[in-house]
PLY file of the C-alpha trace (Angstrom):
ply
format ascii 1.0
element vertex 81
property float x
property float y
property float z
element edge 80
property int vertex1
property int vertex2
end_header
121.10 -21.27 -32.42
117.33 -21.00 -32.48
115.05 -20.42 -35.46
111.64 -18.84 -34.90
109.36 -19.81 -37.80
105.97 -18.15 -38.31
103.48 -19.74 -40.72
100.34 -17.91 -41.86
97.75 -18.27 -44.55
98.51 -16.35 -47.72
96.69 -13.01 -48.00
94.63 -14.44 -50.87
93.26 -17.23 -48.63
90.27 -16.54 -46.41
91.27 -16.72 -42.74
87.96 -17.58 -41.07
89.46 -17.87 -37.57
91.25 -14.53 -37.91
88.06 -12.90 -39.17
86.08 -14.30 -36.23
88.60 -12.84 -33.78
88.57 -9.48 -35.60
84.76 -9.38 -35.47
84.77 -10.24 -31.75
87.28 -7.47 -31.01
85.06 -4.95 -32.81
81.97 -6.12 -30.91
83.93 -5.78 -27.67
84.76 -2.21 -28.70
88.52 -2.67 -29.03
89.75 0.07 -31.30
92.66 0.30 -33.68
92.69 -3.32 -34.89
92.01 -3.43 -38.61
92.75 -7.09 -39.36
93.65 -10.35 -37.61
95.48 -13.27 -39.22
96.06 -16.47 -37.28
98.91 -18.86 -37.83
101.40 -21.33 -36.38
104.70 -20.80 -34.58
107.62 -23.23 -34.51
110.83 -22.95 -32.49
113.67 -24.98 -33.97
116.88 -25.56 -32.02
119.74 -25.88 -34.48
123.10 -27.59 -33.97
125.76 -25.57 -32.19
128.38 -24.12 -34.50
126.17 -24.14 -37.58
127.16 -21.34 -39.95
124.63 -18.53 -40.46
124.15 -19.17 -44.18
123.82 -22.94 -43.64
121.27 -22.32 -40.89
119.25 -20.02 -43.13
119.25 -22.56 -45.96
118.24 -25.40 -43.64
115.41 -23.44 -41.97
114.04 -22.31 -45.33
114.11 -25.89 -46.63
112.38 -27.24 -43.51
109.74 -24.50 -43.63
109.06 -25.06 -47.33
109.04 -28.86 -47.28
107.64 -29.73 -43.84
106.06 -26.84 -41.93
103.91 -25.21 -44.63
101.44 -26.11 -47.30
102.88 -23.91 -50.08
99.53 -23.71 -51.87
97.83 -21.79 -49.07
100.52 -20.84 -46.54
103.63 -18.69 -46.38
106.36 -18.35 -43.76
108.78 -15.94 -42.22
111.56 -16.70 -39.80
114.30 -15.16 -37.71
117.47 -16.67 -36.36
118.72 -16.08 -32.83
122.22 -16.89 -31.62
0 1
1 2
2 3
3 4
4 5
5 6
6 7
7 8
8 9
9 10
10 11
11 12
12 13
13 14
14 15
15 16
16 17
17 18
18 19
19 20
20 21
21 22
22 23
23 24
24 25
25 26
26 27
27 28
28 29
29 30
30 31
31 32
32 33
33 34
34 35
35 36
36 37
37 38
38 39
39 40
40 41
41 42
42 43
43 44
44 45
45 46
46 47
47 48
48 49
49 50
50 51
51 52
52 53
53 54
54 55
55 56
56 57
57 58
58 59
59 60
60 61
61 62
62 63
63 64
64 65
65 66
66 67
67 68
68 69
69 70
70 71
71 72
72 73
73 74
74 75
75 76
76 77
77 78
78 79
79 80
């Protein structure tokens, strides 16, 4: 099983890199992009045979305790068989 974990800055935290990209896209006349947020992506390979609810709990714990700074970052994830 694989876990795809996406970490981004919280909406209340200024994302200077995302803003720079958004500004560049506007200057380059790309249309339809209102906002850009940058982040990190992690791909975790979980043990075979791990139950779905155990996998969810483990990924959430890893994301909270290791992959993010909970003061300024948040995460989402999806599991793939």
